[in-house]
N, C-alpha and C positions, 0 to 999 in steps of 0.2 A: 840339418841345414834346410831341408824342405819345410820342416815345422816352422823355422825362423822366418823364411820367406812368406809362408802363409800368414804368419802372425803380423809381419810388416804390412802385408797386403790388406789385412783386416784392421789395421790400427785406426783408420779414421772411424770405422763403424764402432769399434771397441770404445774409443774415446767419446764418441757421441753417446754411446749407451751409458757410460760412466757419468757424463755430465747431465744427460737428460733423464736418466732413470736412477743410477746409483746414488748421487748426491741428494736429489730431492727426496728419495725414500728415506735416506738417513736424516734429512731435515725433518721430514714428517715423523719418523720414529722418535727422534729426540724430543720433539715438541709434544708428542702424545705421552712420552714418558714423564715429562715435567708436569703435564696436566693431570696425569693419573696418580702420580706419587706426591707431588708438591702443590697440586691445585693450580698450576700455571707458572709463568715467569714472574720474577719480582717487579719487572717493569710494567706489568699488565695494568694494574690499577693507576699508577702515576701517569701513564701515557694517556689513558682515557680522561683523567681529570685535567690534564694539560690541554688536550684537544677541546674539551668542553668549555674552556675559558673563552674561546673565540666563537661560540655559538651565537648566531643571530637568526631572526625569523627568515631573512632572505636565504641564508646558508641552509636553514633546515629544509626549505622547499627544494633548493638545488640538490642537496644530498639525498632527499627522498626520491627525486627524479632520477638520479644517477643509479641508486640502488634498485629502482624499479626496472632499469634496463637489463639487469641480471636476475630478475625475479622469476617466479613460477609461471607468470602469464606471458611476459614480453619474450624472454629468452627461448622457450620452445617454438614460438612463432618464428623468430628470427632463424633459429636452427633449421626448421623445416623449409623455410623460404631459400636459405643458402643451399641446403641439400637439393632442393628441386632445381636450383640454378645450375649446380654441379652436374646433376643428372642430365638436364637439358643440353648442356654443353659436352656431353659424353665423358665426363670425368666421373665414371660411376664409382671407382674406388674411393674418390674423395668424398662423394656423397655418403657412402657407407661409413667411412672413417668419421665424418662429422656426426652422424647419428650415434654411432657406437661411443665416440668420445664424450659428447655432452650428455647423452642419455646415461651412459655407463657411470660417468663421474657423479651424476645426481643420484643414482642408485647406491653407489659406494658410499657417498656422504651420509645418506639415510641410515645405512647399516652401521657405520661407525658412530654416528650420533646416538643411535639406540644402544650401542654397547657401552659407550663412555659415559652417557648420562651427565654431561656437564651443564649445570645450570647457567643461564646467561647472566651478565651483569645487570644490576638494577640500581645504578647510581643516580639516575634522574628519569623524569618521565620522557620517554622517547617519542619523537614525531611519528615513528613507524615501528611500533612495538611488535615483538615476536614472542611466541609462547612455547616453541618447541626447544629442544636441546641445543647447545652452542657449538660444541666442538665436533668437527671443524666447520668453518663457514661455507655453507652450500653455495651462497652467492659468489664468494671468492674463488672456490673451486671451479664452478661453471664458467665464470668470466675468464679466468687464466687458461682454462682448456680451449675456449673459443679463440682467445687471443693467440695461443700457440698455433692453432690451426690456420689462422689468417696469416701468421708469420711464415708458416711453411708453404703456404699456397703459392704456386709458381705463377706469378703475374708481373707484368711490366710495371705495375704501380707498386713495386716493392716497398719503397721508402715511405710513401704516404700511408700504405697499409701498416708498416712497421710502427710508425709513430702512433697512429690511431689505436692499434691493438695494445701496445704497451700502456698508453695513457688510460685506455678503457679499463684494463685490469687493475691498474694502480688506484684509479678513482673509485671503482666499485670497492675494493679492499678498504680504502680510507673511509668511504661513506658508512661502511658497517661499524667502524670505530666512532666516527663522528655521531652517528645515531644511537650509540651506546648499547647496541645489541649484540656485540661481539668483543671479546678481549683480543689484544694483538696476537696472542698465541693461537687463537681460533683462525685468524687470517693466515699467519705464517704456516700453520699446519695444513691449512687448505691449499695454499700455493704449493707446498711440497708435494701433496698428494695429487693435485691437478696436473702439475708438470710431469710427475712420474708416469701417471696414467696416460696422458696425452702422447708423451714421447715413447712410451712403451708400445702403444698401439701403432704409432707411426713406424716404429722399427719393424714390427711384425707385418704390417701391410705394404710397406714401401721399401723393404730391404733390397728388393730387385730394382736396379736402376731403370728408370724410364716408366715405371708402373704409374698408370693414371686411370 
């Protein structure tokens, strides 16, 4: 009976752990398996070809700008500025969480890219070409990690932040497909890994109520 009560009391945390870590890990694992064994999903190439039908010079410039927001120059600067803001407002744990999440996700993606060695698509000349390996998308991982941090951030501007964070992560992922530098499976795998990493760190650092 005591065990049952304890389980019921912990149910919200267990459910959050399943949704935030378990399912995203399964999503990443399935995608990685498909990439490793089958070379990706059957819809990878058709999706890129469909998106490219709508390419225009104006959209090229817009997508390059969007993808730059999650790139190796802009994102670290934004991360450090946000971390400094958290620290200045005495949210020290949030500052550490931010650095560990975004920095750790970037390092994790580098390791996985090196292990998987997936070649990027070369279906057309990209406005923003890349030369390293493709799976998973580092831009998508970093952007979804940052978006989840903003979603979890306790602020009175909850709904505007929610909309901006979700739109930001989706647009960055789409920009990688539009630019032809990633397959859809690269982005899906990145989202799974990014969500699991971010949620797992949150569970470790904030499992005590009121931690800040």
